[in-house]
N, C-alpha and C positions, 0 to 999 in steps of 0.2 A: 481082532480085526473086525468082529461082527459089531461090537460096540461103537467102533468109528463110523462104520456104514450107518447105523441105527441113529448116530446123532446126527448125521446130515438128512435125515428124512423129515417131513414134516406130516402132521396130522390134520386131516380134514376138519376135525372138530375144534381146532385151537385157532379159531379165526383172528382173534386179537393178536396172538403170537406170530401168526402168518403175515398179517398185514405190518406189523411192528418190523418184520424183517425189510419189507419195502420201504419204510419210513426210515430206517437206519441207512439204507443205501441213498435215499434223498439226502439225507443231512450229511453224509460223509463225502457225496459227490458235488453238492451245491445245487442240484436242479431243484425245481420247485414242482411237487406232485400236483397234478391237476384233477387226476381221477385214479381211484383204484377199485377194480371190481372183480370179485372172484367170480370166475365166468362159468363154473359148474359146480355151484355150491350145495346142491342135494345130494343124497346118499346114492352110491352106486348100487345096481342091481346085482352085478357079477362080483359075489363076494369070494368067489375061489382063487382071485389072483392076490399075490402076495403084496404086491406094490401097484400104485397107480400114479398117473400125472394129474396133479391137481394145478387147475388153470386159473391164471389170473390174467386180466387186462390192466395194464396201466399206462397213463398218458403223464408225460413230465415234460417241462419247458426249462430251457437253460440255453446258455452260450454252448458253442459247438464242443469245447474242450470239457465242459461240464457233462453234457450228453455222452461224450466218449468215455469218461471217466465213470459214470453211471453204468454204461453197458459193460465195462471191463471190471467193474466190481461184482456185477451180475454173474458174470462168467466165472469168475476165481472165487466167488461168494461160498459160503459154508454149506449150501444147498444144492443137490444135483438137479440141473435145469434143463430144458428143451426150449428152444426158440420156435415158436409156432408161426407167428408174422410180426412184422414190424413196418413202421411206416413214419417217415421223418418229413417235415415240411418246414419252410420259413415262415414266420409270423408276419403279418402284414406290416408294411412300413419300414422293414429292415432289409439290409442287403447281405446277401450269404457272405461276402467276402469281408464285410465291415466288422471291425473289432467291436465286440459287444451285442452283435446281432442276435436275436433270440430265435431259437428253433423249438419245435414241437416234436416229441418222439411218442408215437402211441405203439405199443408192443404187447403182443399176447404170449405168455411163457406158461410152461408146465414145470412144476415142482414137484420132484419125485417124492411121493409120501405113501402113508399108509391109510388103507381104505376106512 
């Protein structure tokens, strides 16, 4: 059981692997990633904790169903996550009800990881 739990944790120092997780979600859901920023990339001073939330802010664009699929894949993904904030808007020139209209989602999440 411990191995299963540990396999779902990320490590702060594995930046490329962590970003690859979001790129995989992008590819599977069909959204277009517009920005991915590790929000707290520096080392933490409190080394007494076993786990920590490693924060990322990601902006994606896509149709409503693609955005919904992206969020669903994030929720049921291989890593434990916590939603910190989310904001969605319709891109200029589109109609929210028109098929194919593009939306933008900016979300900040924390993935559970090792310090």
